[in-house]
C-alpha positions in Angstrom: 0.0 0.0 0.0 1.5 3.4 -1.0 0.1 6.8 -0.2 -3.6 6.7 0.0 -5.5 8.6 -2.7 -8.5 8.9 -0.2 -7.4 10.9 2.8 -7.1 8.8 5.9 -9.6 9.5 8.8 -8.6 8.9 12.4 -12.1 7.3 13.0 -12.2 5.3 9.8 -8.8 3.7 9.4 -6.9 4.3 12.8 -9.0 4.1 16.0 -11.9 1.8 15.4 -13.9 -0.1 14.3 -15.8 -1.1 17.4 -16.0 -4.9 16.9 -15.9 -8.5 18.0 -13.3 -10.9 16.8 -9.5 -11.5 16.7 -8.5 -9.5 13.6 -9.9 -6.3 12.1 -8.3 -7.0 8.7 -10.1 -10.4 8.7 -13.3 -10.0 10.7 -14.3 -6.3 10.5 -13.1 -5.7 7.0 -14.7 -8.9 5.6 -17.9 -7.9 7.4 -17.9 -4.5 5.7 -17.2 -6.2 2.4 -20.1 -8.5 3.1 -22.4 -5.6 3.9 -21.6 -4.0 0.5 -22.2 -7.4 -1.2 -25.5 -7.6 0.5 -26.5 -4.1 -0.8 -25.5 -5.3 -4.3 -28.3 -7.9 -4.2 -30.8 -5.6 -2.6 -30.5 -7.2 0.8 -31.7 -10.6 -0.5 -28.6 -12.9 -0.9 -29.4 -16.3 -2.4 -25.9 -17.6 -2.4 -22.3 -16.4 -2.5 -18.8 -17.5 -3.2 -15.5 -15.9 -2.2 -12.1 -16.9 -3.7 -8.7 -16.1 -2.1 -5.3 -16.3 -3.8 -3.5 -19.5 -3.0 -0.2 -17.6 -2.9 -1.2 -15.2 -0.1 -1.9 -15.1 3.6 -5.7 -15.2 3.4 -5.6 -18.6 1.9 -4.2 -19.9 5.2 -5.9 -17.7 7.7 -9.4 -16.8 6.3 -11.2 -19.4 8.4 -9.3 -19.5 11.7 -9.0 -15.7 11.9 -12.5 -14.9 11.0 -12.7 -13.7 7.4 -15.4 -16.3 6.7 -17.4 -15.5 9.8 -17.1 -11.7 9.1 -18.2 -11.9 5.4 -21.2 -14.1 6.2 -22.1 -11.7 9.1 -22.0 -8.8 6.7 -24.1 -10.8 4.1 -26.7 -11.2 6.8 -26.6 -7.5 7.7 -24.9 -7.8 11.1 -22.8 -4.9 12.5 -19.1 -5.5 13.5 -20.0 -5.5 17.2 -23.0 -7.8 16.9 -23.3 -10.5 19.5 -24.8 -12.7 16.7 -21.5 -12.7 14.8 -19.9 -15.9 16.1 -22.9 -17.9 14.9 -23.2 -16.1 11.5 -22.3 -19.1 9.4 -24.7 -21.4 11.2 -27.4 -18.9 10.8 -26.8 -18.6 7.0 -27.1 -22.3 6.8 -30.4 -22.3 8.6 -31.7 -19.6 6.2 -30.6 -21.7 3.2 -27.9 -19.3 2.0 -24.9 -21.3 0.9 -21.6 -19.4 1.1 -18.5 -21.1 -0.3 -14.9 -20.1 0.4 -12.4 -21.2 -2.3 -8.6 -21.0 -2.7 -7.2 -20.7 -6.2 -4.3 -19.3 -8.1 -5.7 -15.9 -9.1 -4.1 -12.6 -10.2 -4.1 -10.0 -7.3 -2.5 -6.8 -6.4 -2.9 -7.3 -2.6 -2.5 -10.3 -0.2 -6.0 -9.5 1.2 -8.0 -9.8 -2.0 -11.6 -11.1 -2.1 -13.1 -12.2 -5.5 -16.8 -12.4 -4.8 -19.8 -13.6 -6.7 -23.2 -13.1 -5.0 -26.6 -14.1 -6.3 -29.8 -12.1 -5.6 -33.0 -13.8 -4.7 -35.6 -11.9 -6.8 -38.8 -11.5 -4.9 -42.3 -10.1 -5.5 -44.0 -8.0 -2.8 -45.1 -11.1 -1.0 -41.5 -12.6 -0.9 -42.1 -15.3 -3.5 -39.3 -16.0 -6.0 -40.6 -15.0 -9.4 -37.6 -15.1 -11.9 -34.1 -16.4 -12.3 -31.6 -15.2 -9.8 -29.2 -12.4 -10.9 -25.5 -12.6 -10.0 -23.0 -9.7 -9.5 -19.2 -10.0 -9.2 -17.0 -7.8 -7.0 -13.3 -7.6 -6.2 -12.5 -6.2 -2.8 -9.4 -5.7 -0.7 -8.9 -5.5 3.1 -6.4 -2.7 3.7 -5.7 -3.3 7.4 -7.4 -2.2 10.6 -10.8 -2.8 9.1 -10.4 -0.4 6.2 -11.5 -1.7 2.8 -11.7 -0.9 -0.9 -14.0 -2.2 -3.6 -11.8 -2.3 -6.7 -14.1 -3.7 -9.3 -17.8 -4.3 -9.9 -18.8 -6.5 -12.9 -15.3 -6.2 -14.3 -15.3 -2.4 -14.1 -12.5 -0.8 -12.1 -13.8 1.4 -9.2 -12.4 2.7 -6.0 -15.0 2.6 -3.3 -13.9 2.9 0.4 -17.3 2.6 2.0 -17.4 6.3 3.0 -20.1 7.5 0.4 -23.6 6.6 -0.7 -23.1 4.7 -4.0 -25.7 4.1 -6.7 -25.0 1.6 -9.4 -27.1 2.0 -12.6 -26.9 -0.7 -15.3 -28.3 0.4 -18.7 -28.2 -0.8 -22.4 -27.3 2.6 -23.8 -24.2 2.6 -26.0 -22.5 5.4 -24.1 -22.6 6.9 -20.6 -24.4 10.0 -19.5 -22.1 13.0 -18.8 -21.4 14.0 -15.2 -22.9 17.5 -15.8 -26.2 16.0 -16.9 -26.4 13.8 -13.9 -25.5 16.6 -11.5 -28.4 18.7 -12.9 -30.7 16.0 -11.5 -28.7 15.4 -8.3 -26.9 18.6 -7.0 -25.3 16.7 -4.1 -23.5 14.3 -6.5 -19.8 14.1 -5.6 -18.5 11.8 -8.3 -19.8 9.9 -11.3 -18.1 7.4 -13.7 -19.3 5.1 -16.4 -17.8 2.2 -18.2 -18.9 -0.9 -20.1 -19.4 -3.9 -17.8 -20.4 -7.5 -18.2 -24.0 -6.4 -17.5 -24.1 -3.4 -19.9 -23.1 0.2 -19.4 -22.5 0.8 -15.6 -22.8 4.2 -14.0 -21.2 4.5 -10.6 -22.5 7.5 -8.7 -21.2 8.7 -5.3 -22.9 11.2 -2.9 -22.6 12.3 0.7 -26.3 12.0 1.1 -28.7 9.2 0.2 -30.8 9.8 -2.9 -34.5 10.4 -2.4 -37.0 8.2 -4.1 -37.7 10.9 -6.7 -34.0 11.3 -7.4 -33.6 7.6 -7.8 -36.4 7.7 -10.4 -34.9 10.7 -12.2 -31.5 8.9 -12.4 -33.1 5.7 -13.7 -34.9 7.7 -16.4 -32.0 9.8 -17.5 -29.7 6.8 -17.8 -32.5 4.4 -19.1 -31.2 1.9 -16.6 -32.7 -1.6 -16.3 -31.2 -2.3 -12.9 -30.4 0.0 -10.0 -28.5 -0.9 -6.8 -27.9 1.4 -3.8 -25.0 0.9 -1.4 -24.9 2.5 2.0 -21.7 3.7 3.7 -20.0 1.2 6.1 -17.5 3.7 7.6 -18.3 6.1 10.5 -16.9 9.2 8.7 -18.0 10.1 5.2 -15.8 11.4 2.5 -15.1 15.1 2.3 -13.7 17.4 -0.3 -12.2 19.9 2.2 -8.5 20.7 1.7 -6.3 19.1 4.4 -3.9 21.2 6.4 -1.1 18.6 6.1 -0.4 15.0 5.1 3.0 14.3 6.9 4.5 14.8 10.3 6.9 17.3 8.9 4.2 19.4 7.3 2.3 19.3 10.5 5.1 20.5 12.6 5.9 23.3 10.1 2.4 24.7 10.5 2.5 28.4 11.4 0.6 27.8 14.6 2.2 24.4 15.5 4.8 25.8 17.9 3.7 25.3 21.4 0.5 23.5 20.5 -0.1 20.0 22.0 -0.4 17.2 19.5 -4.1 16.7 20.0 -4.8 20.3 18.8 -3.0 19.5 15.5 -4.8 16.2 15.2 -8.1 18.0 15.7 -7.2 20.5 13.0 -6.6 17.6 10.5 -9.6 15.6 11.4 -11.9 18.6 11.5 -11.0 19.2 7.8 -11.1 15.5 6.9 -14.5 14.8 8.6 -16.2 18.2 8.6 -16.9 17.7 12.3 -16.1 20.3 15.1 -13.4 19.7 17.6 -16.1 19.1 20.3 -17.8 16.5 18.1 -14.4 14.7 17.6 -13.7 14.7 21.3 -17.2 13.3 22.0 -16.6 10.5 19.5 -13.3 9.7 21.1 -14.7 9.8 24.6 -17.2 7.1 23.4 -14.3 4.9 22.1 -12.3 5.5 25.3 -15.3 4.4 27.4 -15.5 1.1 25.4 -11.8 0.5 26.0 -12.2 1.2 29.7 -15.2 -1.2 29.9 -13.1 -3.9 28.1 -10.3 -3.4 30.7 -12.8 -3.9 33.5 -14.2 -7.0 32.0 -10.8 -8.4 31.2 -9.3 -7.7 34.7 -12.3 -9.5 36.2 -11.7 -12.6 34.1 -13.1 -13.8 30.8 -14.0 -17.3 29.5 -14.3 -18.7 26.0 -13.9 -22.3 25.2 -12.0 -22.3 22.0 -8.8 -20.4 22.8 -5.2 -21.2 23.7 -4.8 -18.7 26.5 -7.4 -18.7 29.1 -7.9 -15.5 31.2 -4.5 -14.0 31.7 -5.2 -10.4 33.0 -6.1 -11.4 36.6 -2.7 -12.9 37.0 -1.1 -9.5 36.8 -2.8 -8.5 40.0 -0.1 -10.3 41.9 2.5 -7.8 40.6 0.8 -4.9 42.4 3.2 -5.1 45.3 6.3 -6.0 43.3 8.9 -3.2 43.9 10.4 -3.8 40.4 7.2 -4.0 38.3 4.6 -2.2 40.4 2.9 1.1 39.6 2.4 2.1 36.0 4.2 -1.0 34.7 1.9 -3.4 36.5 -1.1 -1.5 35.3 0.1 -1.6 31.7 0.7 -5.4 31.9 -2.7 -5.9 33.5 -4.7 -3.6 31.2 -3.1 -4.7 27.9 -3.7 -8.3 28.9 -7.3 -7.5 29.8 -8.1 -6.1 26.3 -6.4 -9.0 24.6 -8.4 -11.4 26.8 -11.6 -9.6 25.8 -10.7 -9.8 22.1 -10.1 -13.6 22.4 -13.4 -14.0 24.3 -15.4 -12.3 21.5 -16.2 -9.4 23.7 -16.5 -5.9 22.2 -13.2 -4.1 21.6 -11.9 -1.1 19.8 -9.3 -1.9 17.1 -6.6 0.6 17.5 -5.1 0.4 15.0 -6.0 -3.3 14.6 -7.8 -5.9 16.7 -4.6 -8.0 16.9 -2.9 -5.0 18.5 -6.0 -3.7 20.4 -4.2 -4.0 23.8 -1.4 -1.6 23.2 -3.0 1.9 22.9 -6.0 1.3 25.2 -4.0 -0.5 27.8 -1.1 2.0 27.9 -3.3 5.1 27.9 -5.8 4.0 30.5 -3.0 2.6 32.7 -1.3 6.0 32.6 -4.6 7.9 33.1 -5.4 5.9 36.2 -1.9 6.5 37.6 -2.1 10.2 36.9 -5.8 10.5 37.8 -6.5 12.0 34.4 -10.0 12.9 33.3 -11.9 11.3 30.5 -11.4 14.5 28.5 -7.6 14.1 28.8 -7.9 10.5 27.7 -9.8 11.5 24.6 -7.2 14.1 23.8 -4.4 11.6 24.2 -6.3 9.2 21.8 -6.7 12.0 19.3 -2.9 12.6 19.5 -2.4 8.9 18.9 -4.8 9.0 16.0 -2.8 11.5 14.0 0.3 9.3 14.3 -1.8 6.4 12.9 -2.9 8.6 10.0 0.7 9.2 8.9 1.4 5.4 9.1 -1.8 4.4 7.3 -1.3 7.0 4.6 2.3 6.0 3.8 2.5 2.3 4.9 -0.1 -0.2 6.1 -1.7 -1.8 9.2 -2.2 -5.2 7.6 -0.1 -7.9 9.2 -0.7 -10.0 6.1 1.4 -7.4 4.2 4.0 -6.4 6.8 4.0 -8.7 9.9 3.6 -7.6 13.5 5.7 -4.4 13.0 2.8 -2.8 11.3 0.3 -3.8 14.0 2.0 -3.8 17.4 4.7 -1.5 16.1 2.2 1.0 14.9 0.2 0.7 18.1 3.4 1.3 20.1 4.2 4.5 18.1 0.6 5.7 18.6 0.7 4.9 22.3 4.0 6.7 22.8 2.6 9.9 21.4 -0.5 9.5 23.5 1.5 9.2 26.7 3.5 12.3 25.9 0.2 14.1 25.3 -1.2 12.8 28.6 1.9 13.9 30.5 1.8 17.5 29.1 4.5 17.2 26.5 4.8 19.1 23.2 3.8 18.0 19.7 7.5 17.7 18.7 8.1 15.4 21.8 5.1 13.3 20.9 6.2 12.8 17.3 9.8 12.0 18.4 8.4 9.4 20.9 6.4 7.8 18.2 9.4 7.6 15.9 11.6 6.1 18.6 8.9 3.5 19.5 8.5 2.5 15.8 12.2 2.2 15.3 12.5 -0.3 18.1 10.2 -2.8 16.5 11.1 -2.6 12.8 11.1 -6.2 11.3 8.8 -7.7 14.0 7.2 -10.7 12.3 3.7 -12.2 12.6 3.9 -15.9 13.5 0.7 -16.6 15.4 0.3 -20.2 16.4 -2.7 -22.4 15.8 -4.2 -19.8 13.5 -5.3 -17.7 16.5 -4.4 -14.2 17.3 -3.4 -15.0 20.9 0.2 -16.2 21.2 2.7 -14.7 20.9 0.4 -11.7 20.4 -0.3 -11.2 24.1 3.3 -10.8 24.9 4.0 -8.6 21.9 1.1 -6.3 22.8 2.5 -5.9 26.3 6.1 -5.4 25.0 4.8 -2.7 22.6 3.0 -0.8 25.4 6.1 -0.9 27.7 8.2 0.2 24.7 5.7 3.2 24.3 6.1 4.1 28.0 9.9 4.0 27.7 10.0 6.1 24.5 7.6 8.7 25.8 10.0 9.1 28.8 13.0 9.3 26.5 11.3 12.0 24.3 10.1 14.2 27.2 13.6 13.9 28.8 15.2 15.2 25.7 16.8 12.1 24.2 17.9 12.7 20.6 15.8 11.1 17.9 18.0 10.8 14.9 15.6 9.6 12.2 12.4 11.7 11.8 9.0 10.0 12.0 8.2 10.3 8.3 11.5 8.7 7.4 10.9 6.0 9.9 7.5 5.2 8.4 9.1 5.1 4.9 11.8 2.7 6.3 9.1 0.4 7.7 7.3 0.5 4.3 10.5 -0.8 2.8 11.0 -3.5 5.4 7.4 -4.6 4.7 8.6 -5.5 1.2 11.3 -7.8 2.5 9.2 -9.9 4.9 8.5 -13.3 3.4 5.1 -14.9 3.2 6.0 -17.4 6.0 6.2 -14.5 8.5 3.1 -12.6 7.5 0.2 -14.0 9.4 0.2 -17.4 7.6 1.4 -19.7 10.4 4.1 -21.1 8.0 7.2 -19.9 9.9 8.7 -18.7 13.2 7.0 -19.8 16.4 4.1 -21.3 14.5 6.3 -24.0 13.1 7.9 -25.1 16.4 7.2 -28.7 17.6 5.0 -27.4 20.5 3.0 -25.2 18.2 2.5 -28.1 15.8 1.2 -30.3 18.6 -1.1 -27.6 19.8 -2.5 -27.1 16.3 -3.8 -30.7 16.3 -5.7 -29.9 19.5 -7.4 -26.8 18.2 -9.5 -27.8 15.2 -10.9 -24.9 13.2 -14.5 -24.2 14.1 -15.6 -22.3 11.0 -14.0 -19.0 11.8 -15.5 -18.4 15.3 -12.2 -19.4 17.0 -10.9 -15.8 17.3 
């Protein structure tokens, strides 16, 4: 993934989604893809098939890490945090909706590619099938952290990120209708393209508002369409055409008003432009996410249970460290809170992916541990998370959060960089110190591989989340004490992007190398038999 053409949002790609499951790039992303596939058949799926490339990570992890579960959940209309999600595949079977997952040698540009065919169940007003089913094909990609892109529909190249209202109009006319003619009918239209597809001329229209019934009729008339499909947004923040104040850390720190401002203020400046929301609205959104994190910590510390997992409840064990003179205080809280969030994730409780579900313990655990030590307010926690968010924006824009592309460095490593900046914000440091802390933290974990055992995001993920949070604590201290950071954050991110290209398939979330191939891991894998994707 190179620089994103669609500007990254803190709430779309970095902090969030609110979800259940072990992996945001598997479960949440595939669910969002499934929701769009559902809209492409008017909410009435008859059957579906999904094909993964045999040469890439999803071929090995789609079942155990929840891609299958997530896609079927989306096809059924579930939300990423639905309590029904673990039983989605069983429910689809009960409803008579067969969904096949295939592995084949297919041409792809991303290791997280989905080739989808979904059939619609045509119905009359009484729900009776009255004609042959209609199929539609999609190509979609999970970009990491729950972000997605639909790259083709019926063979037509598109770029849909789930942050607009989309209308698909199929017609038999020999050429498309000009954008100007369409905009006369729909003033709120943001983008319109047309191209010849396998099902006739396809118009793809994007808007920030849903079309009214009258507008839908006008569009159908002007394009002489014989089939219309309407796709709702799946992301929390819609697209925006506002000019952004900056796209890199260097540009941010060179802003005229940057000197002396805390990082959260600069983060707010960016996200206000990206989302069109006010700073108070952003803080309210972040307080909501912070509350979910804190609730998860409370649940995890009290102990969780879930039958199909390697590590049973770990967080309560950290309570014994409270009186330890070497590891007491903030360190003990970090270990406990990070473990609590990881336990919640593995028990299918609701979590906030930040920046991913596999690294969900790092940021939330570190920030809330520090907040409780410092007796910080929920407002201060929200500001710290905003500060973390802008660091994540820079990473997502120039690199990736997908472990299937870059290993654990892009998940726990990115989480560590974000947490380091958040801790500087929480302790009253400057924006420059927060950016330096993030750079130092990321530099310390370059090359960290993803070698999860038994196709579960549990081990060694638990320890690596804790390590990343402790690394964030150390680097925040180094930065505020004035330690020299030699390589700027932007260059560090570019270096990580380069390292991503060198990590082999075996060490990118496939279970084909590292700890996953040790004799003990192999013995354990025979004990944990896949349970159709619900074993997150």
